[in-house]
Structures are given as structure tokens and as C-alpha cells.
N, C-alpha and C positions, 0 to 999 in steps of 0.2 A: 910618557913622551910621546911614544905612536898612538896612544889613546886622544892624546891632546889635541895632536895633528890632523886624525880623523874628524875630531869633533871640531875644531873650525874650519877643516873643508868643507864640511855637512852644512853650518852655519853659513859659510861665504853661497855655497850652491845654493842654499835655501832664499837667500837673500835676490841675488840674481833672479831666481824665476817669479821672486813677490814682484822685485822691481819691475822685468818686465812686463808683465802681466798687468801692472797699473798705469798703463800709457793707454788713456781713454780711445783714440781713435790713430789707427795707423794707417796708413796708405796703404790700398792693396799692392803688389806684387804685380808688377808690368799691365799697372792700370794705366788709361791714355786717357787725356782728358778731352779728344776729339770725341772718343766715344759716345758721351752726351749729345753732342751735336749732332752723329750720323742717326743717333736714337731719333731725331725729328725729321728727320728726311723719310719719303716714302718710295721705296725702292719698289719698282715692279719688276717682281721674279718670273724670268722667261720659260715660256712652255715650249720651247724649238729641243727637240731631242736632235744630240749632237753624236755621231759615230763616230772615233778614230781608230785606226788603225795602231798597234804597237810591235813592233818586229825587235827580234832582240837572235842573239848570237848561241844560244841555251837551246838545250835538248829538250825535249820534256821529261819530267822524271829530276832533272838536277834540283837541286835549290835553290839557285839561284830564276828558274822557270818557276818554281813555287813560289817563291817573292812574287815578280812579277805580277802572278796571277793574283796572287793575294791585295798587290796596289792598286790593281784596275777594279777589283770587287769593291775597296774601299772606297775606291773614288764614285763607281756605281753608288753604293749606298749613302753617300753624304750627298751625294748631288739629286737624291733620289729618284734616280733612271735619267736623269737627263741627259749627262753625259757618261756614254757607254763607250768604255775601250775594251777592244778585242785583241788580246796577243796572242802573237803569230811565232810559236817556236821555230827555232833554225833550219832554213831550208822549204818551210810553207809560205812565205811570201815572196821572199828574199834570200840569197846564199848566206852562212852563218857571220861572216865577216864582212855583209855591206851592208849591215842595219845604219852604220854615217851615212853612207851615200844613198839610202831609200831616205831618210828624213831629210835629207839636204834636198835633194830632185822631185818631194812631196808626194812620192809615192805610199808613205805613210806620214802617219802624224805626230808619232811618238816614238821613242827607240829608248829602250831597256839596253844598256850597252857600260863596256870598261874603258875605260878614257886608253888604256893602253894598244888598245886595237885601233886608235885613230892616228895613230904613226904616218906622218905622211899624208895625212887630209889635211889636219889643222893642228900647226904646232901650238898655237895658240892655247889649246887645250889641254896641252900635254905639259905647260910649263906649272901649271898649278897642281901637278900630280905626279910629279916626278919624283924619287924615292929621297931622302930625307926632305920634303918639302912640307912645311907647317903650315900652309894655307895658302890665300890668294895674296897675298902681303909680298907674297915673292914676284908677280908680277912684274912689278914697278923694279927694275933692278936700272 
């Protein structure tokens, strides 16, 4: 009995694989019809070099600092060096808990921070990240 069930299961599994491969053309996952239209447009790439400052409450040597540096390096590589983000650790440009204020006031263009540090600065930001929250759908209560 066990051998017969195993044989039936193997045959059913083989049929599933064979029938799924028989589809001539499947639509690519994540394909967008607008992509073909955008390929016809000639975009002029910018040669302007942009330099941004990124502030954070993390000290050098912490994992979060290393993650921020990796992000800055990834952006520099992806933009072929046109967008250069220079990370500043806690206390280099602004004190540790003033990253949000520095970006708000324009002293820095990017902030790598944790929303819990924004308490009292912008409560809308905290609603999406409160404990037990499962995403931005909780903003519309």
C-alpha cells in the first residue's frame, strides 16, 4: 500500500512538472508594459556631481554605522560616482540625537536614524513604527 501511494505521488508530481513546462510563453514576473515605451525615450544623463552629507546617531565601529557606510558606497557605485554620500558618525557634524533636526533644517541632506529617536519631533513618523504595528495601513485610524 505504501509503495503504491509513493508511486502515485511520484507520477502526480512528474505530471505537475511536465504540464508547467508546457506553457509556451509566460509573462515575466514584475514586467511592466511601460518599460517598452520608456525604452524609446532618450534620456540625457546628468554629469553633475552631487555631494550629500549623511548624519547618524551611531558611533564608528557599530554595526549600524557600517550598514550606513555600505549604503553610501552602494549609492556611489550605482550612480557611477555622480551621487556621493559622505557619512558622519555621531558627534562629527551634529550631536547623536539631533540627526532628524539636522536633516529638517538642511544642515545635512540624508539621515540614517531610528524613528524611536524622533519622539516629540514628528509624531506622524512614530505611528507607523510603534510596537505591534504591522505597517503603514495603521496610519489611517
